[in-house]
Steps between C-alpha positions, in 0.01 A plus 500: 500500500626860433613711784280801564822721492730500195804707501594695189864453404495525121270697274455499118376854372389544145261791437384706216350760730797657688271689751626434853785281377785680653330538851424124490846399383666717765291340783568145386867567465496656832358176645781303340283345224690393192339659203479336149365713218466535122576768241345827579425416852855405577624821340256723697600322831872518404474868419351567834806336660312175615705182463326265249598182312389458143284200431739404228790468742268313741393240238826489304291556187482834307187679399421402136257583220460874596430390861219274410690228694665602821302363799380179347775298662504209762711708742218754507200267498661247722570772749139608502342172484704286741316400824733555776332218710560222253832314514500416126440852403783619722729231369424610142586853587836386646575279205443770239607799702159669526468742777160609648333809379272616776355822357383560149423855397363516143263723301439417145570662159245774448285321256172672587668842483654424165159404365336810642780715343414363161802278463566307185438121478883441542528728799198336668646162436840598639327628815351157586706395800603126511762469770318725742167309514696170522698623804190655659301173464785297639560726805127516566472133484774464746379768741551277801866604459505793251375852522382646162425860433345627177380855598730799595219606723579191717868583552411695809295210636789255446745735678254529789449130506879423514536749776239322712624148402868565570609501136256245376131464418210301646306231325187711501679788325655273246156336417342846449779591255459172320132552458556845366774362264270250337226759450764721344630238256153397408399859416826542295436181301124604459601851358717324253235257391250790465735707298570200263119435468457873408782484237331202344166690504364221730419660835243232573754210461434146605679570825493847666660640815408792715699659792477804715707694757309592808455871545326486825281293725149632527291530813257254342329418167164588374371404850666504843528121524700469179877545493642695209824655355583724210760365245671677205513271205536515116636786284499848666170667435424851637234467777464388859802266480734781396342793679655695790255552783527859619273488800217314666443157689627174351320389186259205561436217266179661381674841458758345280243315283284802461789740435632281223159491347468883515846575358458241204161670426632865471809358296253420222442864411713744302317795634551620862273259692392431871324202645346410824497134580320289765542118535683505158203660328494855387251736675585763256747592223543824314741630231579863417704674221714705727713350771491831690131437560530169672293624788208539241547132408492384854176693554346317199629169615359560842155611377454152359456341824591719805372251749707201383807724463536534873814298606598435147824500303578798281729462201636753253698459181652845522678678789299589800472871562414680833161618362393146431651368817287765692187360349599137570561555869132637543392133479671208672718307266695173576769554245608764259734384203659703229803499279623817658384719803599855533652633820200725559251201457718300748461773752129499445479121545718514802207644689333158464784275636300187469451518134741277321680697230689323219723650217595267225725722285345384175186325348482140383439427125138373471593326174800315639466124505524316828355200681218491754479209738211371705519209743251214483475191730799304392599723208552842328312674237739712287411745233624818319425822670201664321706741292223536235440851393221625263543810275240700330605350163418151632147574580223350297177704471205252475197743548324730263630795705868554542632633821608863501855593556435593855316170555784307348749662737289404786436152377878432476537653847214285640620184338857552640359537853280187456822313445577561860159427644410159637271298267220539419606865439282790392643854490307817419713800399458857398752783411797286587381369837309209639148583627382145590679170544343153553753227598524133569143400461392152386276647219586782261156649542553537878829682435322726260232585754741541780716748292180692414396511871857622593471775235166606659625502853804698392281757335290531816819547707610769268158672495453429129152504360552193291704182506865534397432207261282725281697581186784255602651206300516150643777237466457129560806275563341210304220467260127542588356154506152649486361849428385552857827637615531732201139611540568569876778740391284668248232551771772644719565760238808373319523608133792264374630160584837334463525124534708207363214333305514127412174390643272261315231779548721788359234569226222524774730724706582728209129534408422578861764781484345636180154490636620700808683752277850401648813496317705186565855391423664160536856454606550124432697492827368379836632615832387248767650571839418238752 
């Protein structure tokens, strides 16, 4: 059985990330640890005046093939894998002159960084580490005797452990490091596999891997009895995973989910746009021509459903200014997220210290490809992100009356919002703003009626004489299976309709639209969002 305490007398260091290297090397040398190292790591340690022995000198075999082969040697892997409590292992070491290696410090070639930087095929291939993962897996397997560190952030923990353990490490510490190591190598291999699948235009390959790096533990999940954590995964995409939190309480599971939905929604629009989200559904969305008038866009978005907006998430696709911030703080918001936030706006928001404020630095590309993953019992559902984007030229007019230019603009706006509303989705819009939203109903006609009712209630709250749905357009995320949903929209006061089409009853739906005097366009693209 392994001893709880294992002294560290010899370490092998081979790192691509030199952060903290000198401090760690100096500490180990000060403790009398013999340091073996390779290439750039050895040079960096030597330049700092730290005694180091080149791996080539240790193995008696030079680095070859431009460094592709340097640590793949029995003296390295024998020193990492030998069990110190088995006589035949110890005898083999003695017979072949293989000394113990008690500590391995390795971080891998920057493959992910190379890919993210647009590296060529050859550059990416050369940044696939071979010796590093082999050593890490060996050391982690033999963690009963060997400590293995992959993350420069853990150097301080290693030093603290060695101080507490009189120059060694405890079994619990080594096991924790081994667990982290295997997660690290799995993620590394997964990133390579994903990249190769993408290069082959086969993102949904026969075998697929996903991995994530934990950003934070959360207080709980959707409900207090559920544990939860937030992980960063996949290619970098501006949003909640990259945002800097400027103020406010810790983000919850529901905050993160809703904020992601809000930011992805406003990213859809070229015009300055603001959205208010509740439970991952929009309460109100509005676009405006002048980014200097974002406060007006906020007022229009809020007017769509001022009751549901309380405690919502507010997202902008333009910098947040002080005037808009002053309007936002009049109503309690859980989270505010924007690509940039002016110093004046930060000062305004600071008056509400519990509001979580996130600054992302940029906007995500709504047309960028990516994968969406949903867990099922015993499996995963994986699909492309819905990057579908309908333009005016792709609309098919199917009614006797064509929509006006103003109606067309509102139809495109409403359909883009509907893409981000839970199905069945119905969205009424007018003058670049939503005026009624029906979400997540089991029947489309119910969504249509709810959206109309919401428009009525919003009008009453604003003291308007007629429903906000009067003179609006309506968008449906999928086709109308029957005319009832369409007729409910017409009764509410809608004048034009946008929907995918494709129903067996399309002819009946078109006739109903003509009979009601509606203009209707088909997109040929559905936007279910379950």
